[in-house]
C-alpha positions in Angstrom: 0.3 -9.7 -10.3 -1.7 -10.6 -6.6 0.5 -8.4 -4.6 -1.9 -5.1 -7.2 -5.2 -7.3 -6.3 -4.8 -7.4 -2.9 -7.1 -4.6 -2.1 -9.5 -6.0 -4.2 -9.3 -9.3 -3.6 -9.7 -8.8 0.2 -11.6 -5.4 1.0 -14.4 -5.9 3.3 -13.5 -9.5 3.8 -10.9 -8.9 6.7 -12.9 -6.4 9.5 -11.0 -6.5 12.3 -6.8 -6.6 11.1 -4.5 -4.7 12.6 -1.4 -4.9 11.0 -1.4 -4.9 6.8 2.5 -5.9 6.4 3.7 -5.9 2.4 6.9 -7.9 1.8 8.7 -8.1 -1.3 7.5 -6.0 -4.1 7.5 -4.0 -6.9 4.7 -0.9 -7.2 7.3 0.2 -9.8 7.0 -1.5 -13.3 3.5 -1.5 -13.1 -0.1 -0.3 -13.0 -2.3 -0.2 -10.3 -5.2 -1.6 -11.5 -8.0 1.5 -11.1 -9.5 -0.4 -7.2 -6.7 -0.1 -5.8 -6.2 3.2 -3.8 -10.4 2.8 -3.3 -10.5 -0.8 -2.3 -8.0 0.2 0.5 -10.1 2.7 2.0 -12.4 -0.7 2.8 -9.9 -1.4 5.3 -10.3 0.2 8.7 -9.3 -1.6 11.4 -5.7 -0.7 10.0 -3.5 1.0 12.1 0.0 -0.1 11.0 1.5 -0.5 7.6 4.4 -2.6 7.3 5.7 -2.0 3.5 8.9 -4.5 3.2 11.9 -4.3 0.5 9.2 -2.6 -1.7 9.8 0.2 -5.3 7.4 2.4 -6.0 7.4 5.0 -9.2 7.7 7.8 -7.0 7.3 9.3 -3.5 3.5 10.1 -5.1 3.3 6.7 -5.1 4.1 5.6 -1.9 1.9 8.9 -0.4 -0.2 7.7 -2.0 -0.6 3.8 -0.9 -0.7 5.4 2.6 -3.0 8.0 2.9 -5.3 5.4 1.0 -5.5 3.9 4.1 -8.5 6.0 6.9 -6.5 5.1 9.7 -3.0 4.5 10.2 -1.1 4.7 13.5 2.6 3.5 13.1 4.6 3.1 9.5 7.5 0.9 9.6 8.9 0.5 6.1 12.0 -1.2 5.3 13.6 -1.1 2.5 11.6 1.0 0.8 12.8 2.8 -2.5 11.3 4.2 -5.3 12.7 5.2 -8.8 11.8 8.7 -9.1 12.6 11.4 -6.5 11.2 13.8 -7.1 7.6 15.2 -5.6 5.0 16.9 -7.9 
């Protein structure tokens, strides 16, 4: 799925992108590639994370994505939800 492979395909190729806007995606029924979170570390210039209409498996998976980015200063999310509400 393209949504889950974007960090792998674009790592180190967009060195000055500041905003990461992920629109209409679902992370709750799929297994993320093992390189998904490590490749997010390559997006050092991203300061704004903007997930919109995104479904996550859990609060933990949402937090994992946020923490995988090295320098976000703003989080603008709209209609982000998860199927499991417990924090592990």
